[in-house]
N, C-alpha and C positions, 0 to 999 in steps of 0.2 A: 550589426551582421554578425558576431560574434554569435550573439545566441542562436541566431539562422544556421551558421557552420555548427552548433553543439548540436542543435535537433536532429541536420541532417547526416552527420556523423554516425551519434548515436542510433539513428534508424537503420542506418546502413550497414552497420556493423550487427545488430541484430538479425537482421531480414539475410544478414552473408553466412552467421553462424546459425541459422535455426535449423536447414535445409540437412548439414553433414553430422550434426548433435541428432537431429530425428533419425536419420538411416543408423548411429551407433547405437541410441537405444531401443530401436528392430531386433537390431542385432544380440543386443542382453537380455531383452525381453524387458526392461525398463518401462512399461506402459502401464496405460490404466484400462485395466480391462472391461467391457459393459459387464452389467448384471441384473440380470430380471426381475430378481426378488427387489431392488433396490430402487425407491423414488428419487434418488440423487445419480446414479448412471443412467443417463436417457439417451445415450452414445451407442452405436452398433458396433463400432468396430474398436479393437484395441490402438488408444492414441498416444504417441510418445509422451514421455514429462519431461522432456530436458530444456522445454526454451527458459528455462529459468538459469540456466549456464548460461545462456546466451544474451540475456537482460541483465545480470550481475558484469559479465565480460565486458559489454559496451559502454556500462555507465561508468565502469570504474577505467576503462582506459581513456573516456570521454572527460571526466571528471578531470584527470593528473593529468589533462591539456588546459584546461581551462578555468580550473578553480584554484583559487591563490593561495587557500586557509595556512595554518601553522602547517607543520609536520604532524603535530599532535594532534590537530583536528582532524586532519584527513588519515593518520595510521586509526583514530578511535571512529571513523565514520565507516571507512571501509572495512576496518577491522570486524568490526560489529555487524557490518552487511554480510560480511564470508561467516561470522559465525553461525549468521541466521538462515543462510543460503544451504551453509555445511550441515546443521538439522532439521533443515525442510526436507533434502535429499535422503537422512536416511527415514525421515518419515514418509517419505514417498518409496523408498525404497522396500517398507515396510508393507506398505498397501500395493505394490506389486505382487508380493506373494501372499497377498490376502491373513497378512496380520494387521493388527491397529500396535502402533508405535506408543509405549507411557507418555502420558501429559508431559508428568511432574522433569524429565531431564530436558523436554521442548520450554519448557516452561520456564527453569532454572539456565539457560542456554541465552533465552530470546532477554531475560530480565538483565542478563550478564553483557549485551548486548548493550543493552539500556543504558548499566550505570556504565558503560564504556564510553560513550556518548556525554552521558552527564562530568565525569570525571577531565574531559577534553576540554569544557568550557560552554559548552552549548546546553544553555541552560533556561529554564522559565524564573527569571531574576524576581519578578514582582511585575506591576504595573502603575501607572498614571491615575491618581483619584481624580475623577472629573469635577467635583467640586471645586476642589482648589488648587488643581493643576501641580499638587505635591508627588513626588513618585514614591510609592507604598514600597518597600523591598520585602520579600517574605524570609521568613526563618530560614535557616540552611536545613534545617531537614525537611520543612515544607518544600524547598525546591527541590530540594533532591524527590523527592517523595513523588508529587507532580508531575516532574521531568521523567522517569523512571514511566511510573502507570502513562503516562500519555503515547512514549512510544510504543513499551509496550501494547497499550488497547488499539495503537491505529494500526500498529503489525499485526494485529488478533482480528482486529475488523474487515480489511483487505482478505485477508486469507479465508473468514466465513460467508464473503460475500462469493467468493469462486466457483459457483456452482451453476454456472451456463457459459456455454460460448459467449467469447466477446464482453462476458459483465464484467468482473474484476480488471482487467486490461481497460476496457474504455471507463467505468466510474476510477479508474485511477490517473488516468489521460485526462480525465475532464477537473478532477481536485486539481490534479498536477498544474493542469492550468489556468485554474481559479488563483492557486499560491502564486503564477508565476506573476500574474496581473498584480494581486497584492504588492509583493515584493517590488516587482517594478516602480510602484505605485509610492513604495517605501522608502526607496534607491538605496534597494539590496542585491546588490550586485553579485555576491556568491550565492545568496539563497537562491536568487532568480536562475541563477547557471544550473543549479541542480534540481530545481524544478523542470527546466528548459528537457535537459538532459532526463527525468523522470517523464517527461511527453512524450519526447522521441523514442524511447526503450518502448513505450506502453505501444504505441502507434505501431513500431515495428512488428511488434508481437500480434498485435489482432490483425494485422495481413496476415496471418497462420490460421488465427483464433476464431477469428468469427464464423458465425454458423456458415457450413459445419465446420467444426475444426479437425487443422491438420494434425492441430500440436496443443500441448496443455505445458503451463509453466510448474503444476503441482503448486504443491504447499512451498517448496523452495521458494518459485519467482514468486508467488504472492506475497510470502512475508517479506521477503527484499524489499519488493514496492511498498508494502505497507510501514517497514522499517524507516524507508527513504522520504516518506512521505511525511510522517512525524517527525524524522529529521528539517526537513525542508520548512515545515511549519515554526517548529521552535526558533529555527535561526533568522524566520522571515517573521511571518504575522505574530508571531507574539512576543516579538522585540519592541519593547517602548508601545504594548498594548495601552489603552485605556480599559477603564472597566466592560464597557460596553461591546469595545472592537476583539473583546476576550472570545466572543461566538464565533468571530471573522473563520477561523480554521476550522472550527466545529461544523458549520457550515459549508464549508468547503467539500466537506466529506461526509454530509447530511447525509445519504443514503444509507452506506452503510454503518455510520457511526448510531443512528437512530434505530434501524433495523435491526443491529446486532445489541443494542442495550435493551430493546421489546424483547430480544429469543430468548438472550441473559437472563432477567426478569423471569420469563415465562418458566426456564428451564430449573431456575430456582426457589419457584412454587411450588413446582412439580418432584422437586426433591431430583430432579434428574443431572448429573455431574456437566456441568457448564461444555466440556471440551469433547462431549458424545458428538460424533456429526450425526445429522438427523434433516428432516424436512420442513424444518418451520421456518427457513428463512422466506423472505418477502419475494423474492422470486417464483420459489415452491407454489407458495401461497397462490398466486398471480395464475401458477399453470394451471391449479385446480379450477380454477373460476372457467376454463377453457380458453386462454389467451394464446396465442401460439409463442414459442420461445424467442421467435424473432421481436415480437411485439413486444411481449416482458419488457427483454432488454433493452428495447426504445424507448420504452415507457420509462425505464430505471434511467436512462442517462439523461433522458429530459426531466424528470425531477431533481437529477443530482445539479444538472445545469441552471435548475432555476434557485439553486439553493447557492450557486458559486453565483449568479449575478446578483442575487440577495444579498451576498457577503462583499462583495464587491461594492454595492449600492451604500450598505451601514459603514466601509471604508472609507468613501468618497465624503458622507456627511460629516462622518467625525471630522475630515481634513476643514 
């Protein structure tokens, strides 16, 4: 019952906050403007970019009610999320003025947020050897490197996936739902609660972002959702993992991770900066085949759902 209440509360807080924040965005010009010369800007009207603020407020409010982490972990997770949100808002503000925010400050802030989480004790410490059942403890430097890169990586791939109405929010909801099931099967209550809150805020946002979108969450909201999904996986699916089940959280985030690994490799081979926005993601490629935006989003939902179901089957097979 507590999971249902947390889901409902996070959902209703988001849908209550988005309309007034939308009006504020329209008044101050905090909107994503359409551009005829960009393959990435397919909307026709200016769209408010403030949904990320609603997502963060809803998440933090419900988290503080239901999650019983130590104050150190609570401060690190919510403080790290706030850092990611704020630098995302700065990036979004630059975009509303037709400017590009430098990649380095954004990178440093997101890495700092990940380090905060590591310092609080939410880490990837090791895995169980399937051959002898012994727990392999990683060296501290390797644990630090994996933890920080995982959180930063998931933060980035969800943001990169935010290119079509309903896409990043829906993928986040599906991935969060998968991690929720994994956490429940593994008996990890705090991780399950964070996952259900993530699903609640994502679905609440989708009410306004489904095609045609009325609001966007911008880099601020997309990076925050990615940050939280990374933390949920570390706090849940990666705990006491066997070597094979390390693939479970990767599969849960299958579409954004695999697509953006491909995008990064292509950009590296071309000598193009990784952070430079373009139309190389799979959703833009599918649009070029003649598929309609709704068809593209539905197809990628289905693929990510299949990845999620496969990850759950893999978990149950390990049991």
